[in-house]
C-alpha positions, -999 to 999 in steps of 0.1 A, spaced: 144 70 -123 118 65 -151 89 79 -132 94 116 -125 66 117 -99 85 94 -76 108 124 -68 142 107 -67 139 86 -35 172 80 -16 193 50 -25 184 33 8 147 35 -1 154 21 -36 174 -8 -21 146 -16 3 120 -14 -25 140 -37 -47 136 -65 -21 99 -62 -17 78 -94 -24 47 -83 -5 31 -48 -5 5 -43 22 -19 -13 22 -41 1 49 -75 13 35 -89 44 52 -64 72 47 -42 52 22 -65 37 -4 -92 63 4 -89 99 16 -99 87 51 -133 102 52 -162 80 61 -194 85 41 -227 70 51 -258 67 29 -293 74 42 -298 36 47 -267 35 69 -245 18 44 -209 29 42 -194 45 10 -158 49 1 -141 64 -29 -110 47 -44 -86 61 -69 -86 41 -101 -49 47 -107 -41 31 -73 -60 0 -84 -42 -2 -116 -9 2 -98 -17 -27 -75 -28 -49 -104 6 -41 -121 24 -51 -89 7 -84 -89 15 -88 -127 52 -84 -119 50 -110 -91 47 -88 -60 20 -100 -37 -5 -74 -26 -24 -74 7 -48 -52 26 -50 -50 64 -77 -26 78 -91 -21 112 -126 -15 98 -150 -40 82 -166 -28 50 -185 -45 21 -171 -18 -2 -136 -30 6 -146 -66 -1 -160 -55 -35 -130 -34 -45 -103 -59 -35 -122 -87 -53 -125 -65 -84 -87 -60 -83 -79 -97 -77 -63 -91 -42 -66 -123 -22 -48 -113 10 -76 -91 25 -79 -88 62 -107 -66 76 -117 -59 112 -80 -61 123 -75 -37 151 -44 -56 161 -27 -54 127 7 -67 139 -8 -102 146 -24 -103 112 8 -92 95 29 -118 113 4 -145 103 5 -134 67 42 -133 63 45 -167 80 19 -181 56 38 -167 26 72 -178 41 85 -142 39 109 -122 61 102 -87 73 127 -72 49 105 -86 20 76 -65 30 64 -30 23 36 -15 44 17 17 37 -1 32 66 -13 66 77 -22 65 114 -10 52 148 -27 18 145 -3 11 116 29 19 136 34 -16 151 36 -31 116 55 -2 101 82 -7 127 87 -43 116 88 -42 78 117 -37 54 100 -6 38 75 15 57 57 42 37 33 70 47 11 91 24 16 128 25 -13 134 48 -4 107 74 -3 115 111 30 132 121 39 102 143 36 79 113 58 102 92 85 98 119 86 60 114 83 60 76 113 52 54 96 72 26 66 95 21 45 99 -10 38 133 -24 2 123 -30 -23 121 -2 -42 90 7 -70 82 -18 -54 107 -43 -28 85 -59 -5 77 -29 -8 39 -35 1 44 -71 33 62 -62 42 33 -40 35 8 -67 55 28 -93 84 30 -68 84 -7 -63 82 -14 -100 110 10 -108 133 -2 -80 128 -38 -92 139 -29 -127 106 -34 -144 97 2 -153 116 5 -186 100 -26 -201 66 -14 -190 72 21 -205 83 5 -238 51 -17 -237 28 13 -233 46 36 -257 
């Protein structure tokens, strides 16, 4: 495994990751640390990890679709996903399973083609249906029970990058990328 931080995932996880054509990420607790910050004017603030963003851009470069499904609605998420070029962005989705089913139907994908990264109980219905369910290190214990793999990083602290690197490596693209950047 060319990325040492991936920590040698089991063969089953690598096989699942090799099939992924769509990676879906929750926002709060996955792409952020889960804390909600409010400015004096009532606007919401979120902090995103730049390495997570580059990881998602790299996934898209290698032909893996990237999506976001979040229960909350936030202008900051709109801005960040637009900046990254993510077109499959669904906010205000408390019933994430319905959104997920609509998305995979629109992309003509099967559940085994999808990776979902979630951290809390609202993510469980989708996590139970996808080919590869991943939880950040700080996910709720019930979510860990249903994840095929856990990141070593916490949400908002590089967990999404670990997922992206796992998918890139499992799909045989890591060595070429490493050579490019060397």
